[in-house]
C-alpha positions as CSV (number, residue, x, y, z in Angstrom):
1,M,-0.1,0.1,0.1
2,R,1.1,3.3,-1.1
3,M,2.4,5.8,1.4
4,L,-0.1,8.8,2.6
5,L,3.2,11.3,1.6
6,R,5.6,11.9,-0.9
7,T,8.5,13.3,-1.6
8,E,10.6,15.5,-3.9
9,F,14.7,16.3,-3.6
10,P,15.5,17.8,-6.3
11,N,19.2,19.0,-6.1
12,G,20.5,15.7,-6.7
13,P,23.2,13.8,-4.5
14,F,25.4,16.7,-4.6
15,G,24.1,19.6,-4.5
16,D,22.9,21.8,-1.4
17,P,20.1,19.5,0.3
18,S,16.5,20.4,0.7
19,L,13.9,17.4,1.3
20,Y,10.2,18.3,0.7
21,I,7.3,16.4,1.7
22,W,3.7,16.4,0.8
23,Q,0.3,15.1,1.7
24,I,-1.6,14.0,-1.5
25,D,-5.1,15.8,-1.8
26,A,-3.5,18.7,1.3
27,P,-3.4,22.4,1.2
28,R,0.3,22.2,3.4
29,A,3.8,20.8,3.5
30,L,7.2,20.1,4.9
31,L,10.3,21.3,4.4
32,F,13.5,19.8,5.5
33,D,16.4,22.1,5.4
34,A,17.0,25.0,3.8
35,G,20.1,24.5,1.4
36,D,19.1,25.5,-2.6
37,L,15.5,26.1,-2.9
38,S,15.7,27.2,-6.7
39,R,14.1,23.9,-8.1
40,F,11.3,24.1,-6.4
41,T,8.0,26.2,-7.9
42,T,6.9,29.4,-5.6
43,R,3.7,27.0,-5.1
44,Q,5.6,24.7,-3.7
45,L,7.1,26.4,-1.0
46,L,4.1,28.3,0.0
47,K,2.9,25.4,0.8
48,V,5.0,24.8,3.5
49,D,4.1,25.8,7.3
50,H,6.8,23.6,8.9
51,L,10.5,24.3,8.3
52,F,12.7,21.8,9.6
53,I,16.2,22.5,10.2
54,S,19.2,20.4,10.7
55,H,21.7,22.8,11.3
56,C,22.5,25.9,10.2
57,H,25.8,25.8,8.3
58,I,25.2,27.8,5.0
59,D,24.7,24.6,2.3
60,H,21.4,23.9,5.0
61,F,20.2,27.1,5.4
62,F,21.5,30.0,2.8
63,G,18.0,28.9,1.3
64,F,15.6,30.5,4.0
65,D,16.0,34.1,2.8
66,L,14.1,33.0,-0.9
67,F,11.5,31.2,1.3
68,L,11.0,34.3,3.7
69,R,10.9,36.5,0.4
70,L,8.0,34.8,-0.9
71,H,5.7,34.5,2.2
72,I,5.6,38.0,2.2
73,G,2.6,39.5,2.1
74,S,1.0,35.7,3.2
75,E,-1.2,35.6,6.5
76,K,0.1,32.6,8.1
77,N,2.2,31.3,11.1
78,I,5.4,29.2,9.8
79,T,6.8,26.9,12.5
80,V,10.7,26.6,12.5
81,F,12.5,23.3,14.2
82,G,15.9,23.1,14.8
83,P,18.9,22.8,17.2
84,P,19.7,25.2,20.3
85,S,20.3,28.7,18.8
86,T,18.0,28.1,15.5
87,S,16.2,31.2,16.7
88,E,19.4,32.9,17.3
89,H,20.5,32.7,13.5
90,V,16.4,33.5,11.9
91,A,16.7,36.8,14.1
92,G,20.0,37.4,12.5
93,K,18.2,36.8,9.1
94,L,15.5,38.8,9.5
95,R,17.6,41.2,11.1
96,G,19.5,41.2,7.4
97,Y,16.5,43.7,6.2
98,T,14.8,46.4,6.3
99,W,10.8,46.0,8.1
100,N,9.0,49.4,8.0
101,L,6.5,48.8,5.4
102,I,4.9,46.0,6.7
103,H,3.7,46.2,10.4
104,D,0.0,45.9,9.1
105,Q,0.9,42.3,7.9
106,N,0.0,38.6,9.9
107,L,3.1,37.0,8.6
108,S,5.1,35.1,11.7
109,F,7.5,32.4,12.4
110,D,7.6,30.4,15.9
111,V,11.0,29.1,16.2
112,I,11.4,26.2,18.2
113,D,14.8,25.2,19.5
114,L,15.4,22.0,20.5
115,D,17.9,21.2,23.1
116,H,18.3,17.3,23.6
117,L,20.8,17.6,26.3
118,N,18.7,19.8,28.6
119,Q,15.8,18.6,27.8
120,S,14.1,21.5,27.0
121,R,12.7,23.7,23.9
122,L,12.7,27.7,23.7
123,T,9.9,28.9,21.1
124,T,11.0,32.0,19.7
125,R,8.0,34.4,17.9
126,F,8.4,36.5,15.1
127,H,5.9,38.5,13.9
128,A,5.5,40.9,11.2
129,K,3.5,43.2,12.9
130,A,6.1,44.2,15.4
131,G,8.8,44.3,12.3
132,F,10.0,40.5,12.7
133,E,11.3,41.5,16.3
134,A,10.9,38.7,18.8
135,T,7.7,39.3,20.5
136,D,7.5,36.5,22.9
137,S,9.4,33.8,24.3
138,R,9.1,31.1,26.1
139,Q,11.2,27.8,27.9
140,E,9.9,24.7,28.5
141,S,11.1,21.4,29.9
142,W,10.8,18.7,27.0
143,N,10.9,14.4,26.6
144,P,13.4,13.9,23.1
145,S,11.5,10.7,22.7
146,D,8.1,12.4,22.3
147,P,6.9,13.4,19.1
148,I,7.9,17.3,18.2
149,F,5.0,17.1,15.8
150,D,2.0,15.5,15.7
151,N,-1.7,16.1,13.4
152,G,-3.4,13.2,14.2
153,L,-1.8,11.5,10.3
154,Y,1.7,11.6,10.9
155,R,4.1,12.2,13.8
156,I,7.7,13.3,13.4
157,R,10.0,13.2,15.6
158,S,14.0,13.9,16.4
159,A,17.6,12.7,17.5
160,L,20.8,14.6,18.5
161,L,24.0,14.4,15.6
162,D,27.5,15.9,16.8
163,H,28.9,17.7,13.9
164,R,31.4,19.9,16.0
165,T,27.8,21.7,16.5
166,P,24.3,20.2,17.5
167,C,22.9,18.5,14.7
168,L,19.3,17.1,14.5
169,A,18.0,14.0,12.4
170,Y,14.3,13.3,11.9
171,S,11.7,10.6,11.4
172,I,8.2,11.2,9.7
173,E,5.6,8.3,10.8
174,E,1.6,7.6,10.2
175,R,0.1,7.2,12.5
176,P,-2.3,3.8,12.9
177,S,-5.7,4.6,10.6
178,V,-8.1,2.3,9.4
179,R,-10.2,1.5,5.9
180,V,-13.5,0.9,6.4
181,L,-15.3,-2.1,4.1
182,K,-18.0,-0.5,2.4
183,S,-19.5,-4.0,0.6
184,V,-19.3,-5.4,4.3
185,I,-21.3,-2.9,5.5
186,D,-24.0,-2.9,2.5
187,D,-23.6,-6.8,3.3
188,L,-24.7,-6.4,6.7
189,G,-27.7,-4.2,5.6
190,L,-26.4,-0.5,7.5
191,Q,-26.6,2.7,6.8
192,A,-23.5,4.5,6.5
193,G,-23.5,7.3,9.0
194,P,-21.6,9.0,12.4
195,W,-21.3,6.0,13.6
196,L,-18.1,5.2,11.8
197,E,-16.2,7.7,12.9
198,V,-17.4,6.5,16.8
199,L,-16.2,3.1,15.3
200,K,-13.1,4.0,13.7
201,T,-11.9,6.1,17.0
202,A,-12.9,3.5,19.5
203,Y,-11.0,1.3,17.1
204,L,-7.9,3.4,17.4
205,S,-7.7,4.6,20.9
206,G,-8.4,0.7,22.3
207,M,-11.7,1.7,23.7
208,A,-14.0,-0.8,21.5
209,E,-14.5,-3.1,24.1
210,E,-16.3,-0.2,26.1
211,T,-17.8,1.5,22.9
212,V,-21.5,0.4,22.3
213,L,-22.8,1.7,18.9
214,Q,-26.7,2.2,17.4
215,I,-26.8,1.3,14.0
216,P,-29.6,2.5,11.6
217,R,-30.3,-0.9,9.4
218,R,-31.4,0.1,5.6
219,N,-35.2,-1.8,6.9
220,G,-35.8,1.2,9.6
221,E,-34.7,-1.2,12.2
222,T,-31.7,-0.4,14.9
223,W,-28.7,-2.6,15.5
224,V,-27.2,-2.2,18.8
225,I,-23.6,-4.2,19.1
226,E,-20.6,-3.6,21.2
227,A,-18.1,-1.6,18.3
228,N,-15.3,-4.5,18.9
229,Q,-17.4,-6.9,17.9
230,L,-18.1,-4.9,14.4
231,A,-15.1,-3.3,13.9
232,T,-12.5,-7.0,12.7
233,Q,-15.8,-7.2,10.2
234,V,-15.9,-3.5,9.0
235,L,-12.9,-1.9,8.9
236,E,-9.1,-3.2,7.7
237,P,-6.0,-1.6,9.3
238,R,-3.8,0.3,7.2
239,Q,0.0,-0.5,6.9
240,R,1.9,2.1,8.4
241,H,5.1,3.4,6.8
242,K,7.8,5.9,7.9
243,L,10.5,8.4,6.2
244,A,13.5,9.3,7.8
245,Y,16.2,12.2,7.2
246,A,19.3,12.5,8.2
247,T,22.5,14.7,7.4
248,D,25.4,16.2,8.7
249,G,27.7,13.8,11.6
250,A,30.7,12.1,12.7
251,A,30.5,8.7,11.7
252,S,30.6,7.9,15.1
253,R,29.2,5.5,18.0
254,P,27.0,7.7,19.7
255,N,25.6,9.3,16.6
256,R,25.1,5.7,15.2
257,E,23.1,4.5,18.3
258,S,21.3,7.8,17.8
259,L,20.0,7.1,14.5
260,L,19.5,3.7,14.6
261,Q,16.5,4.3,17.2
262,L,15.2,7.5,15.0
263,V,15.5,5.4,11.5
264,E,14.3,1.9,12.7
265,S,12.6,0.1,10.1
266,A,12.1,3.5,8.1
267,D,10.7,2.5,4.6
268,L,12.5,5.1,2.9
269,F,15.8,7.0,4.7
270,F,17.4,9.6,3.2
271,C,20.7,10.4,4.5
272,E,23.8,11.8,3.7
273,T,26.8,10.0,2.8
274,C,29.6,12.3,1.6
275,F,32.9,10.0,1.8
276,L,34.4,6.6,0.5
277,N,35.3,4.3,3.7
278,D,39.1,4.9,2.0
279,D,39.1,8.5,3.0
280,S,38.0,8.3,6.8
281,D,40.5,10.9,7.2
282,L,38.9,13.6,5.3
283,A,35.4,12.0,6.9
284,R,36.7,12.7,10.7
285,R,38.2,15.6,10.1
286,T,35.2,17.2,8.5
287,Q,32.5,15.5,10.5
288,H,30.4,13.8,7.6
289,F,29.2,10.1,7.6
290,T,30.9,7.4,5.6
291,A,29.6,5.3,2.5
292,T,30.5,2.4,5.0
293,F,29.0,3.7,8.0
294,V,25.3,4.6,6.6
295,A,25.2,1.4,4.7
296,E,25.6,-0.8,8.0
297,L,23.4,1.5,10.0
298,A,20.2,1.3,6.9
299,R,21.5,-2.6,7.1
300,D,21.2,-2.6,11.1
301,A,18.2,-0.5,11.6
302,R,16.5,-3.0,8.8
303,V,15.4,0.0,6.5
304,K,13.9,-0.9,3.0
305,R,15.0,1.7,0.9
306,L,17.6,4.5,1.1
307,A,18.6,7.8,-0.7
308,P,22.0,8.8,-0.1
309,F,23.0,12.5,-0.6
310,H,25.5,15.6,0.3
311,F,28.0,13.6,-1.6
312,S,31.3,15.4,-1.9
313,K,32.6,16.9,-4.7
314,R,36.0,14.9,-5.2
315,Y,33.1,12.3,-6.4
316,L,31.8,14.8,-9.1
317,K,32.8,12.3,-11.8
318,R,32.4,9.3,-10.3
319,P,29.1,9.1,-8.1
320,E,28.9,5.7,-8.8
321,V,31.7,4.2,-6.5
322,I,29.8,5.7,-3.4
323,L,26.6,3.4,-4.9
324,K,29.2,1.1,-5.2
325,E,30.7,0.9,-1.4
326,L,26.6,1.4,0.2
327,S,25.7,-1.9,-1.8
328,T,28.1,-4.1,-0.9
329,R,26.9,-3.5,2.9
330,F,23.3,-2.5,2.5
331,P,20.8,-5.3,1.1
332,G,17.7,-3.3,0.2
333,E,17.1,-0.5,-2.6
334,I,19.0,2.1,-3.3
335,L,18.0,5.5,-5.1
336,P,20.0,7.2,-6.9
337,L,18.8,10.9,-6.8
338,V,19.3,13.6,-9.6
339,Q,19.2,16.6,-10.2
340,E,15.3,17.4,-11.1
341,P,12.5,17.1,-9.4
342,R,11.4,13.7,-8.6
343,Q,8.7,12.1,-6.2
344,L,10.3,8.6,-5.0
345,R,6.7,6.6,-4.2
346,L,5.9,4.1,-1.7
């Protein structure tokens, strides 16, 4: 069964990373990192209302200026997640411009700094009405194992990586859902109605045994039945899918442990793969992953499909060597990225 979410990674294996994720028939989208955004359409970027930053090195954050420019004049609130000090970097971007003519606009940014080590999160608001000066800031305790975002359809978690600066990796997992078997409802002579939502809610929340339904039949009678007795007949659980995104970190044991739990059983894993194992010394100096590290991580986490990116430009004329090293240790499917908009379907 195909995933609820679709992905687009248009900058290929050597470009500055940005992962675009959207839901079919939904008006909103998610953006992971703001590297080179020039290959996205204006319409795509205007759908984004949640931005997830791994860290604020220039190749992951310089596209924020374009993102900001496109949203001037829009009336929306955009949430930005990132490691500690992300709010300071956003403030620096915003202070780089003069905002004397936008005080009648309703664009705002809520920037959430996630501090895994101190188990806290700092939320800072920047509003156009205030010239994008910080108007509100609040700090609260936070359990890093909890989702950072949950809209009822999917939830997003984060993990801390060490890149000589805090760096965040993310996973996106669909929540449990069910499909109604309309043919069974017809065979039972039942009328569709609000009871179906009650049934689905009771089933997904584990309250089916405590829930009694009164269901109208097409013959005019009312059928009284416990939800758990009916759920197995008319509901079919949907397969849950999972995506993960990780970039920039040393090929170290602590980073591996953080990622193993985050990306476990991912259906599709976007992961930076900068260097060959033969260039491990360079990988250590620059704090980046090697193909061997990524392949063994993905294998041990039982990842199904791997989309490697962020290749070092030293392999610009021979990107196949990265893919070859990955394939020697990762038994799943490897998806070569190309420099054009491309949906990776599950």
